C-alpha positions as CSV (number, residue, x, y, z in Angstrom):
1,M,39.1,4.8,2.2
2,S,36.2,6.6,1.5
3,L,33.2,5.8,-0.8
4,D,32.9,7.7,-4.4
5,H,29.3,8.5,-5.5
6,R,30.6,11.1,-8.0
7,L,28.9,9.5,-11.7
8,P,31.8,7.9,-13.5
9,E,32.6,10.2,-16.8
10,E,30.2,8.9,-19.3
11,L,27.8,9.2,-17.1
12,E,28.5,13.0,-16.0
13,E,28.5,13.3,-19.5
14,L,24.8,12.0,-20.0
15,R,23.4,14.3,-16.9
16,R,25.0,17.3,-18.9
17,T,23.6,16.6,-22.2
18,V,20.2,15.6,-20.7
19,E,20.2,19.1,-18.6
20,A,21.0,21.2,-21.1
21,F,18.2,19.6,-23.2
22,A,15.6,20.0,-19.9
23,H,15.7,23.3,-19.8
24,D,16.7,24.1,-23.5
25,V,14.1,22.2,-24.9
26,V,11.8,20.5,-22.2
27,A,11.2,23.8,-20.1
28,P,10.4,26.9,-22.3
29,R,7.7,24.8,-24.1
30,I,6.1,22.0,-21.9
31,G,3.8,24.9,-19.6
32,E,1.4,24.7,-23.0
33,Y,1.1,21.2,-23.4
34,Y,0.5,20.7,-19.5
35,E,-2.2,23.5,-19.1
36,N,-4.1,22.5,-22.4
37,H,-3.5,18.5,-21.3
38,A,-1.4,17.6,-25.0
39,F,1.0,14.8,-25.6
40,P,4.2,16.9,-25.9
41,Y,5.0,14.7,-28.9
42,D,8.1,16.9,-30.2
43,I,10.1,16.1,-27.4
44,V,9.1,12.8,-27.3
45,R,10.4,12.8,-30.8
46,E,13.3,14.5,-29.7
47,M,13.6,12.3,-27.1
48,G,13.7,8.6,-29.1
49,R,16.6,10.3,-31.4
50,M,19.1,11.0,-28.2
51,G,18.7,7.7,-27.4
52,L,17.4,8.1,-24.1
53,F,14.4,5.5,-24.3
54,G,16.8,3.2,-25.3
55,L,19.3,4.1,-22.0
56,P,19.3,0.2,-20.6
57,F,18.8,-1.9,-23.8
58,A,21.6,-3.3,-25.1
59,E,23.4,-2.4,-28.5
60,E,22.1,-5.1,-30.3
61,Y,18.4,-4.2,-29.8
62,G,18.4,-0.8,-30.4
63,G,19.7,0.2,-27.2
64,M,22.3,2.6,-25.9
65,G,24.5,-0.5,-23.8
66,G,23.7,1.6,-20.5
67,D,21.9,0.0,-17.7
68,Y,19.6,1.3,-14.7
69,L,21.7,3.8,-13.6
70,A,22.3,5.9,-16.9
71,L,18.0,5.7,-17.2
72,G,18.2,7.2,-13.7
73,V,20.6,10.0,-14.3
74,A,18.1,11.2,-17.3
75,L,14.6,11.0,-15.4
76,E,16.5,13.1,-12.7
77,E,17.5,15.9,-14.5
78,L,14.4,15.7,-16.9
79,A,12.0,15.9,-13.7
80,R,13.7,18.9,-12.4
81,V,11.6,20.7,-15.0
82,D,8.9,18.4,-16.3
83,S,7.3,15.1,-14.7
84,S,5.4,14.6,-17.6
85,V,8.2,14.3,-20.1
86,A,10.2,11.8,-17.6
87,I,7.3,9.6,-16.7
88,T,6.8,9.0,-20.6
89,L,10.7,8.0,-20.6
90,E,9.7,6.7,-17.5
91,A,6.8,4.0,-18.0
92,G,8.3,3.9,-22.3
93,V,11.3,2.3,-20.7
94,S,10.7,0.1,-17.5
95,L,6.9,-0.7,-18.1
96,G,6.9,-1.0,-21.5
97,A,9.7,-2.0,-23.4
98,M,11.4,-3.6,-20.1
99,P,8.9,-6.7,-20.0
100,L,10.0,-7.4,-23.4
101,Y,13.3,-7.5,-22.8
102,H,12.9,-9.7,-20.2
103,F,11.5,-12.3,-20.7
104,G,10.4,-11.2,-24.8
105,T,11.4,-14.3,-26.9
106,E,13.8,-13.5,-29.8
107,E,11.2,-13.0,-32.2
108,Q,9.3,-10.6,-30.1
109,K,12.7,-8.6,-28.9
110,R,14.0,-8.6,-32.1
111,E,10.0,-7.5,-33.8
112,W,9.4,-4.5,-31.0
113,L,12.7,-3.1,-29.0
114,P,14.2,-1.3,-32.1
115,K,11.1,0.8,-32.5
116,L,11.0,1.3,-28.7
117,C,14.9,2.0,-28.0
118,A,14.3,4.7,-30.4
119,G,11.1,6.4,-29.0
120,E,9.4,5.4,-32.3
121,V,6.4,3.7,-30.8
122,L,5.7,3.4,-27.0
123,G,4.6,0.4,-24.9
124,A,2.4,0.4,-21.9
125,F,2.0,-2.2,-18.6
126,G,-1.9,-3.1,-18.7
127,L,-1.6,-4.2,-14.6
128,T,-3.7,-2.3,-12.9
129,E,-7.3,-2.8,-12.8
130,P,-10.4,-0.6,-11.1
131,D,-11.6,-3.6,-8.6
132,G,-7.7,-4.0,-7.5
133,G,-5.9,-1.2,-6.5
134,S,-2.2,-1.8,-5.1
135,D,-3.6,-5.7,-4.6
136,A,-1.8,-6.8,-8.5
137,S,-2.7,-10.1,-8.0
138,A,-6.8,-9.5,-8.4
139,T,-6.7,-9.9,-12.2
140,R,-10.2,-10.7,-12.9
141,T,-9.1,-9.8,-16.8
142,T,-8.7,-13.6,-18.6
143,A,-7.2,-14.8,-21.7
144,V,-8.8,-17.8,-23.2
145,R,-6.7,-20.2,-25.8
146,D,-8.7,-20.7,-28.5
147,G,-6.7,-22.8,-30.8
148,D,-3.7,-20.7,-32.0
149,Q,-5.0,-17.6,-30.4
150,W,-6.1,-15.7,-27.6
151,V,-8.5,-14.7,-26.5
152,I,-8.7,-11.3,-24.3
153,N,-11.9,-10.0,-22.2
154,G,-11.4,-7.8,-18.8
155,T,-10.8,-4.0,-18.4
156,K,-7.4,-1.7,-17.4
157,C,-7.1,1.7,-15.2
158,F,-4.3,4.3,-15.1
159,I,-2.8,2.1,-17.8
160,T,0.7,5.2,-19.1
161,N,1.5,5.9,-22.8
162,S,-1.6,3.5,-23.8
163,G,-3.3,6.3,-26.4
164,T,-0.9,8.2,-28.4
165,D,-0.9,8.2,-31.2
166,I,2.6,6.7,-31.4
167,T,1.6,3.9,-28.8
168,G,2.4,0.2,-30.4
169,L,1.7,-2.2,-28.2
170,V,0.4,-2.7,-24.3
171,T,1.7,-6.1,-22.3
172,V,-1.3,-7.0,-20.6
173,T,-1.8,-9.4,-17.4
174,A,-5.0,-12.3,-17.8
175,V,-5.5,-15.0,-15.8
176,T,-5.2,-18.0,-18.2
177,G,-6.3,-21.0,-15.0
178,H,-5.9,-22.5,-12.4
179,T,-4.4,-24.7,-9.5
180,D,-5.6,-27.5,-9.0
181,G,-6.3,-25.7,-5.3
182,G,-8.0,-23.0,-8.0
183,R,-5.5,-20.5,-7.3
184,P,-5.4,-18.3,-10.8
185,L,-2.6,-19.0,-13.1
186,I,-1.8,-15.6,-14.4
187,S,-0.4,-15.1,-18.1
188,S,1.2,-11.6,-19.8
189,I,0.3,-11.1,-23.7
190,I,1.6,-8.9,-26.0
191,V,-1.9,-6.7,-27.6
192,P,-0.9,-4.6,-30.6
193,S,-2.2,-1.4,-30.6
194,G,-5.1,-1.5,-32.5
195,T,-6.1,-4.9,-32.4
196,P,-10.2,-5.3,-33.0
197,G,-12.0,-5.1,-29.5
198,F,-9.4,-4.0,-28.1
199,T,-10.6,0.0,-27.0
200,V,-8.8,2.9,-26.0
201,A,-11.2,5.3,-23.5
202,A,-10.0,9.0,-23.8
203,P,-7.1,10.9,-21.4
204,Y,-8.4,10.7,-17.7
205,S,-8.9,14.3,-16.0
206,K,-5.9,14.4,-13.9
207,V,-4.9,17.0,-10.9
208,G,-0.8,16.7,-12.2
209,W,1.4,14.5,-15.0
210,N,-1.2,16.9,-17.6
211,A,1.6,16.2,-20.6
212,S,1.4,13.2,-20.1
213,D,-1.2,9.4,-21.5
214,T,-2.7,8.2,-19.4
215,R,-6.1,5.7,-20.2
216,E,-8.5,3.1,-19.4
217,L,-8.6,0.2,-21.2
218,S,-10.9,-3.1,-22.3
219,F,-10.7,-6.1,-24.1
220,S,-13.9,-7.5,-25.9
221,D,-13.0,-11.0,-27.0
222,V,-9.8,-9.7,-28.2
223,R,-8.1,-12.1,-30.4
224,V,-3.9,-12.3,-30.7
225,P,-2.0,-15.0,-31.3
226,A,-0.5,-17.9,-29.4
227,A,2.7,-16.4,-29.8
228,N,2.5,-13.3,-28.4
229,L,3.0,-15.1,-25.0
230,L,5.1,-12.9,-22.9
231,G,7.6,-15.8,-21.2
232,E,6.2,-19.0,-19.5
233,E,2.2,-19.4,-18.8
234,G,1.2,-18.4,-15.8
235,R,4.9,-16.2,-15.1
236,G,3.0,-13.2,-15.5
237,Y,2.4,-12.1,-12.0
238,A,5.7,-13.1,-10.9
239,Q,7.0,-11.0,-14.4
240,F,5.4,-7.9,-13.4
241,L,6.5,-8.0,-9.7
242,R,10.1,-8.3,-10.5
243,I,9.4,-5.1,-13.5
244,L,8.1,-3.2,-10.0
245,D,10.9,-3.4,-8.2
246,E,13.4,-1.9,-11.0
247,G,10.4,0.2,-11.5
248,R,11.0,1.6,-8.0
249,I,14.3,2.7,-8.7
250,A,12.9,5.1,-12.1
251,I,10.4,6.5,-9.9
252,A,12.1,7.5,-7.1
253,A,14.6,9.1,-9.9
254,L,12.4,10.8,-11.0
255,A,10.8,12.1,-7.8
256,T,14.7,13.2,-6.8
257,G,14.3,15.0,-9.9
258,L,11.1,16.8,-8.7
259,A,12.5,17.7,-5.3
260,Q,15.2,19.2,-6.9
261,G,13.9,21.3,-9.0
262,C,11.7,22.8,-6.1
263,V,15.2,23.4,-4.3
264,D,16.4,25.9,-7.9
265,E,13.1,27.4,-8.4
266,S,13.0,27.6,-5.0
267,V,16.6,29.5,-5.2
268,S,16.0,31.4,-7.8
269,Y,13.3,33.3,-6.6
270,A,14.8,33.5,-2.8
271,R,17.2,35.6,-4.8
272,T,15.0,38.0,-7.3
273,R,12.6,38.1,-5.2
274,Q,12.3,41.5,-2.7
275,A,10.4,41.7,0.5
276,F,10.9,44.3,3.5
277,G,13.3,46.0,1.4
278,R,15.9,43.1,0.9
279,P,15.9,39.7,-1.0
280,I,13.6,36.6,1.0
281,G,16.8,34.8,0.6
282,S,18.5,37.1,2.8
283,H,15.9,35.7,5.5
284,Q,16.8,32.9,8.2
285,A,13.5,31.7,7.9
286,I,13.8,31.0,4.2
287,Q,17.4,29.9,4.3
288,F,16.3,27.4,6.6
289,K,13.6,25.9,4.7
290,I,15.8,25.2,1.5
291,A,18.5,23.8,3.2
292,D,16.0,21.4,4.3
293,M,14.5,20.9,0.9
294,E,18.0,20.1,-0.2
295,M,18.9,18.2,2.9
296,R,16.1,16.1,1.6
297,A,16.6,15.5,-2.3
298,H,20.3,15.4,-1.4
299,T,19.2,12.3,0.4
300,A,17.0,10.6,-2.0
301,R,19.6,10.7,-4.7
302,L,21.9,8.3,-2.6
303,A,19.2,6.4,-2.0
304,W,18.4,5.6,-5.3
305,R,21.9,5.4,-6.5
306,D,22.4,2.8,-4.3
307,A,19.4,0.5,-5.1
308,A,20.7,1.2,-9.0
309,S,23.9,0.1,-8.2
310,R,23.0,-2.7,-6.8
311,L,20.7,-3.9,-9.5
312,V,23.6,-3.0,-12.0
313,H,25.9,-5.3,-9.9
314,G,23.5,-8.9,-9.7
315,E,22.8,-7.4,-6.2
316,P,19.1,-8.1,-4.2
317,F,18.6,-5.1,-4.4
318,K,13.8,-5.4,-3.9
319,R,14.0,-3.6,0.0
320,Q,16.8,-0.6,-1.3
321,A,14.6,-0.1,-4.3
322,A,11.6,-0.3,-2.1
323,V,13.2,2.4,0.3
324,A,14.3,4.8,-2.5
325,K,10.7,4.9,-3.7
326,L,9.2,5.6,-0.1
327,Y,11.8,8.0,0.9
328,S,12.2,10.0,-2.5
329,S,8.5,10.3,-3.1
330,E,7.5,12.0,-0.1
331,V,10.6,14.0,-0.2
332,A,9.5,15.3,-3.4
333,V,5.8,16.1,-1.5
334,T,7.4,17.7,1.5
335,N,9.4,19.9,-1.2
336,A,6.6,20.6,-3.8
337,R,4.8,22.2,-0.9
338,E,7.6,23.5,0.8
339,A,8.5,25.6,-2.3
340,T,5.1,26.3,-3.1
341,Q,5.5,28.3,0.4
342,V,8.5,29.7,-0.4
343,H,6.8,31.5,-3.8
344,G,4.5,32.5,-1.3
345,G,1.1,33.7,-4.0
346,Y,3.5,33.3,-6.7
347,G,2.8,29.6,-5.8
348,F,-0.4,29.3,-6.4
349,M,0.0,30.9,-9.7
350,N,0.3,28.2,-12.4
351,E,3.2,30.2,-14.3
352,Y,5.1,29.1,-11.8
353,P,7.0,25.7,-12.3
354,V,6.0,25.0,-8.3
355,A,2.5,25.0,-8.9
356,R,3.2,22.3,-11.6
357,M,5.8,20.3,-9.3
358,W,3.0,20.5,-6.3
359,R,0.1,19.1,-8.6
360,D,3.3,16.9,-10.1
361,A,4.3,15.4,-6.5
362,K,1.5,13.5,-5.2
363,I,1.1,10.7,-7.9
364,L,4.5,9.8,-6.6
365,E,3.5,8.4,-2.9
366,I,0.6,6.6,-5.3
367,G,1.9,5.0,-8.5
368,E,4.3,1.5,-8.7
369,G,3.0,1.1,-5.1
370,T,1.9,3.1,-2.9
371,S,4.5,4.4,0.3
372,E,1.9,1.5,2.5
373,V,2.8,-0.9,0.0
374,Q,6.3,-0.1,0.1
375,R,6.6,-0.3,4.0
376,M,5.2,-3.5,4.1
377,L,8.0,-4.8,1.8
378,I,10.6,-3.1,3.2
379,A,9.0,-4.6,6.7
380,R,9.3,-8.4,4.9
381,E,12.5,-8.0,3.4
382,L,13.2,-7.3,7.2
383,G,11.6,-10.2,7.6
384,L,9.0,-9.3,10.2
385,S,6.0,-10.7,7.9
386,A,3.5,-13.1,9.1
């Protein structure tokens, strides 16, 4: 008996559909958006109409009734062409809508999920702070109960999808009290866009992901209803750790897509670029380089699909998700470097997709848990932590 890693027919159909969309719709347009640091609203609207933002959510909330495997398939195909579009989907689903889906009240779900699943609005995930970095527990933002309201003060940074014209909410972690031993109690609170005192800074000037939205957020006596608490008070840190565990699978799928896109572009270029009187792909040095790139992308795909399958089947997946995120992100960086080398001087020109892929790859080793954090998690899961 052998393992069958092929996608079931419905997921293969989804893969083909998103592949065609990425090549026919995203590829011709995204370069101009990217170079102008502009958000691709028209592409995002089309993704919404396709149901991509609702892939892993139940139909009763406007979703497509799929799961994280379906989301990963879509992310990989998008990232083969462009990572800005892929991260907009990933963050909108894994970080924007999933906290509500897992921990929201029925009223919160009914209010927000249909719009989020349709891509009509985007949600954001306000966790990282300027002085926190990888220490997600070092939250300085506070929320104080005042009657039937929370009063929020603090700052968040590097928040994706937080300042677009269609951003509807940010779910924010904040200290809402302390234990008897002085340990901070971190809670999650929904803050709708446009709430007085909630300020969204101008977009960051970034190395990559230039067609996605990333900003700093500040909260100055921001008042929201007490009913905007997401889940139990004091459970926000645990909630977001769960969200990050799942999100690492999505980032791994995205990174795999970038790695595979580097293979695609390198094969195409090596077949047509002439050197010394013949295509460079006929030279063994180039063949071996691209073969190694394909090997890495293939292995990364097996890793993220294994983690997603475990999640879908209700099995422990934390270690597998960390492995997949760590490996695929490092593979993406390596393949982007090698693809640029295959292209030579043209790989340094922004008119070629590999230049964009090179700029986009590095953040994958940082966002949603650095490579160092992934190694810590893997070691801990193996029972090696103190």
